[in-house]
N, C-alpha and C positions, 0 to 999 in steps of 0.2 A: 323197078315199077315207082310211077308217080306217085307220090303221096297226096292223099285227098285232104290234108290239113291246108286250110288257107293262111296265107302269111297276112301279119296285120302291121301296118305302117305304124313306126315309132319316130316321135319327134325329141331330140336330145335336147335338153334344157342344162345350162351351165348354172348350177344352184348348189350353194354349199349345204343347204339343209335338205337331208334324205328324206324327210317327211313327205308324203304323198299330198300334192297341193290341194287335192280335193278333199282330203280327211284333215288337213292342218289346220288347226284353230287359229293358227298364227295368221291364215290368209285372211281371216275375216276382216273387214274393214275396220280400222282403227286399233287392232290388237298389239300388231307387232311392237309399235311406240311404246304401248304401254308394259311390254314384256321387258323392253330395254331400260324403261324409269324404274322398274322393280329390281331388275339385276343391280343397279347401280344405287338404289334408295339407302342401301346398309352403310356406305362409305362415310357420310358425315357422322352417323351415329358412332361408328367405330373410331373415329378421329376424335370425335368429343371426348369419348370414353378414355382413350390414350393420353389426351391432354389433362383429363382430370388426374388419371391415374400420376402423370409425371408431376403435376402440381402437388398431389398429396405427397409424392416421395420428396420433392424440394421441400415442401412444410416440415415433415419429419425430419429432414436433417438439419434444416435451421433449427428446429424446436432442441435435438438432440445438441447442436452446437451451442445453444442458448444456455442448457441445462449445463453442459460441462463447464461453460464459463462461469456461470453462477455459483457453481463449486469450487471456484480457486479463491486461494487466501486473498483478501482483500478486497472480493466481490460483497455487495450488500443485499438485504431482502429488497423485495419490490416496496417501494413507499405507499403504493396507491395513490388515492387522493388527497390524503393528509396524514400527518405523523402525530401520534399521541403519546402521552407519558407512560411509559411500561412502568417505572420504579423511579423513586427519589433515593439517593444516597445521605445516609444520616450525616449532616453536617459536624456532630460532635465528634465524629471520629477523623475530621479531616481527612477524607480518603484522597491518595493520589493514584488515579488510574494508569496502570504500566502498559498493559497489553492482553489483547482477547485471545484465548485459546480453548477449542473446542467449546463453544457455546458458551464459555465463562469469562468474566472480566476479572484479570489480577489487579488487586489494590493494596498498596500499603496504607494501614489505617493506625490511628491511634487509639487504643481500646483500654479502657481502665488504666491510662498512662503507660502502656506497655507497648512498643511497635510491635505490629502484628501484620502478616501477609495473609489476604483473605481472597478466596475467589467465590464470586457470585454470578448466578444464572443470569444470562445477559437479557432473557425475555421477562422474568419475573422478580430478580433481585434476591431470590433465595439463595442463602449462604451454602455453598457446597462444602467448603473446608476452611481452616484458620490455622495458622501456624505462628504461634509467638515466637518472636525473634530474640529476645532477651529478657532482662529483669524490667521490672517496673521502674519508671524514671518519675517520679512524683511532681516534678517541677513542669513536667509536660501538660499535666492538667491545668495550668495557668493560663490564662489569655496573653496573646502575644508572644508566646514561648513558640519555636519551631525546632524541632529535632534534627539531627545530623544523620539519623539513619537512612539509608539508600538501599534501593533493589533494582536491579536491571538484568535483562537477558544477556547471556554472552555475545561480544560483537560479532556481526555478522548473521546471527541466527534469526533476526527479523527482516531480513532482506526480501525484496518482493518473492513471492513464490513459497515462503518458508515461515514455519512457526517455531519458537523455542521449545525444546525440551526442559529446560530447567530454568529457573530464575535464581539469582547470587544477590543476597542481603547480606550488608555489613552494618549491624547494628551497633549502639553505643550509648550513653548517656549524655553524649555533648549536645549541646543547643545554642540558638541564639535567641535572643530576646530585645524587645524593645524598651528604650529608656528615654522618653521624649521621642526625638526624631532619631535617635542615635540607636544604631545596631551594635549590641554588645554580644560577645562569644563566650561561652563557658565550654572549656574543653573538655574532652572526654577522659574517663578515667578507666574504663573499660570498651572492649570492642568484641564482638562475635561475627565470625563469617558462617552462613546457613545455605546450604544449597538446597533447593525446593523443586521437586517434581512439578511442572508447570500443569500437568492435566488431574493429577489426583492428591496433590498436596503432601506426599512423601518426602522425608527429609532424607536426603541422599549423602549429605555430609554436613557436619557442624564441627568447628572447631575455633577456640579462643585466641585470639591475636592481641599484640600490644596496642593501645589506644590510638585510633587514627583520626584525621580531619575528615579526608575525602578519599575516595576509591574510584578506580577504572577496572571494569570487567573484560577482558579480552578473551581470544577463544578458549584457552585451557587454563588461564592464568590470572590471578586477580591482583591489581597494583595498590598497594595501601600505602597512603601519603599522611606523613605527620610532620610536625615541628619538632626538633630535637633541642636539646637542653642548651646548645651552643648556638642557637639562633640559626640553624641550617633546616632545610627542608629534605627529610628523608623518604625515598623511594623504595619500597620493599616489594618484590613480585613473588608471589607464593603460588604454588600449585593449588587451583581453586578446589580439588577433590580431597586432596590429602593434607593441604597447609604446609607443605614442605617448601622451604625458602629456595627461590631460582636465582635471584640476583637482587643486590643491594646499591643504591647510590645515594650519596648527599649533595646536595647543591645550596648554595647560599641563598637566604631568604630575601626577596627584595622587598618585603613591607617594612617599613619604618620600625625602628625597635620601641619607640613611644607608643604606636599601635599595637605593638604585641603585647606590651606591658599591661596597658589599660584594657584589652580584650577588645579594641574595636576593629582590628585587622580581619579580615572575612576571608582571606586565603588562608592557604592555596587550595585550587580546586583543578580537580583531575578529570578527564573524560577520555574514552577510547576513541582512536581515530586513525585510520588507515592502517589498521592490524597493530598499532602502538599505543602509545599514551602520550599524551599533551598534558602538560600541568602549568596553569596560570599563577603565578607567583603574585603578580598584580596582572591587570590588564593588558599593560605595555610590555610586560617580561613573561615570556613564555619558554619551556624547556620541553624537550620531547625524548623519547626513548623507544626503541623498537621492543617488540614482543621478546627478543632475545636480550635485551638490555643494552644494546647501542645507543649511544646519545645522538641526537641530531638537533639543530637549530630551526625551529619552524616558523618560517614566515607567513604565519597564518593569517588570513583575512579577518575583519571583524565580523562578518556575517557567519563565518565558521564557528565561531564560539558557542551559537545557538543550535548547531546542526545536531540533528538526531538520527543520521543515516550511517554514523560511523566512519564516515569519509573525513581526508586530512585535505582541505582545500587551501592551498598556498599559492603564493604569486609565482608566476613565471616570467619569462623574458619576453619582450614585445606586446606587454599588457594582458598575456593569455593567464590561464589559471591552470595550475598542475593538482589534478586529483588523485590522491591514493586511497586506494580500496584496499582492503584485506583479502589476500589470495589472488588477486589481479593485479596486472601492470598499470603502472600510472596512465593516466591519459593526460594531455596538454590541450586544453580546448579554450575558444573564447565563450565568454559568458558562463553561466552556472549549468550543472548538469542537472536536467528535469528528475523529478523523483517519479517512477512509476508505481501505480497504485495496484495494478493487476497486470499479469504478463502470463499469456497462454503458450509462449515459447514458439510463437509462429515466426517470431524475426529473432531468432538465436542472436545474441550478442550487442543486441542494439541498444544505443545510448544517444540522446539528442541533448543539445546544449543552444538554448535561446540566446540571441545576441539583441542589438538594439532594433534592426530590422527585419531580421531572419532567423531561420533554425537551421543549426547543422547538425547531421546524423554522423556517428562514428561506431564501429566495432569496438565494443568495450574489451574484446578478448585479446585484440592485437594493437588498437590504437589507431588503424586504418580509416581515412575519413570516406563516407560512403555517399552522402549526397547532401545538397543544400536548397531550402525551400524558401521562398520570399513571404513567409508568414513568421511573425514573432509570437511564440507561445509564452503565457504569463502563469501566474499563480498568487496564492497569498503572499509567502515569502521567497517561494520558488516556483516554478512551473511544475505541474502536476500531468501526467500522461498514463495512458493505458495502452496495451498492446493487445490485441484481439483479432483472429482471423486475418492475419498479414496486413492489418490496418494500425496506425497511430492515431490516437484521438488525443486533443487537447483543446485549448482555449486559447484565444486572442483577445484584447480587449474589447472587442465587441461582438465576437462570434465564437460558436462551437464548430470545430472542424476535424475531419477525417483525412489522414494523409495515407497515401501507400507507404508502406513501411520499407519498400525495398526501393522505391526511386524519390518519394518526397512529393509526388504530384497530389495535389488537394482533389479529393474525391467529392467532398460536399463541405458545404459552409451554411451554418443558420444563424442569423443575427439572433444576440441576446439582448435584453433588456440593459440599461447602463447599471452599472454597479462594480465593485470589487471582485476579482475572481478567486475562487476556493479550488478545492479538489475536484478532480474530476475522477468519476466513479463510473461502476457499471453493475447491473444487476442481472445481466445476461443477454436480454433483448434490448436493453435501453443504454444510453448514455446519460449519466447524471452529472450536472453541473451545481457546485455550490455557488451563490453569489450573495454579496451583502453590501451594505454601506456603513461609514462610521464605525468601522472596526468590529461589526456584528455580521450575522448570516442571516439573510431574510429569506431566501427561498431556494429551492432546487429545481433546476429546469431539466425536465423529462425529455430526451429524445429518441427517436428511433435509431438504434445502434447502426443499422444498414444504410438508410436512406437519409438521416440527419432529420428527418420531418419533426417538428416541435409535437410533443403528445401532450403535455400539461405542465404547468407550474404549481408547485406545493410548497406553501407557506410554512415558514419556520419561527419559533418563539423570537420576538424583537429585542428580548433583552439579554440574549444569550449569544454566545459563540458556540457552533455546530461544527463538529468535524465526525468522521466515520469511527467506529469502534466495533471491530468484528464485522457482522452483517448487519446491525442497528447504527445508532448516532448517538453521540455524547454531547449534551448541552450544558455548558458550563456558565454560570453567573456568580457575582460576588456571594449569592447565597448559598452556593455549593453546586452540585451538579446532579443531572437527571437524566434517564437514558429513555430515546426515543426511538418508536418504531412503528 
């Protein structure tokens, strides 16, 4: 039967939007472009938020890296816009600063004519502890009298990145004194070895020894040097903690007999070097012994006589230098090895040696050459560098520089005012360069460690030589020393 429903014509429209075109508000003039605009309006906001988040993360990582570097041995505190005097040492005690350990400075002083090892708080100067090292020596109270008591950490214990556990002192009643312009020496009649904990002042060991003239503290033994009755120089190595003798040698004394008789001979002088001991009988006559007591003839360069690094620097073939270091293979290098003030371990084994026009890098563990850069790093007596986040920071005669520690590529170079260059230091986010003129230290240049941008110049006392001590600075002058921070 035919249907009585009518058929309604339908027109098909190809449209992805299923909404009825009559009822859809998007069909109203001007609304569909607005909807698309709203659909994408959130994108810049999200991108900006993401960028802010990334920057916050990067800043947090940089801050964490700076804090880690600032906590390393050798790093200094933020110097701010100026350094002020924190405290002044008592000149009557004739203090001789040795090393900074755990926020305190250890110094050998002369207190009531008694040689004494003290520790003072670096920030306040308050005395933490004091250890008398022997009996009183009344003559030490006189002007122009200088005692022969010496204290030093064991060899190798103050290498970059380490601090000593103990300090070894050898006290005696021997002294030198001026008569006119002539220096005379009063030989010791007693000597005593005292091993002191560098942190709390506890006496770890103490034993009396025969009178000595000079000493060298090796890793686990102390070499005692004295003149014998027959005109020879006797070296006796004893176990630092127990005092037991390990070896003994006698060598002829090169000092003229007349000088030995009238007390004007100043030698022999001993110091630790390359894991052994070198003894200067005169400045031209040196003898050496390994820690095991084997003798060698050191061809030591003149500037090695003043080295405080415990290295033995001697001549090698072809105008090169052989550097012997305790517990490490010898390096044969051109120029001098630079001294590292701070090392975060990001370039393991890196050693650098500046020459006349360039700087070479070596693997200190194997002696293998790494790279050469066309920059000459300099310093006061020897170039000083620091290693942080894979970069080697140093200073040339006219600029502070950062080199890629792996390749030697110069990453940035910032001109510096004219002057003599001193230590290169860091407080974490900055590189600090000490500079001066006429033998003094005039200013600290503070640069951004990552970019090299000059941040500021901090003036220093004009009448003093300044160098780092722990995380503060020591200023020395003829009047004594003071601590700046």
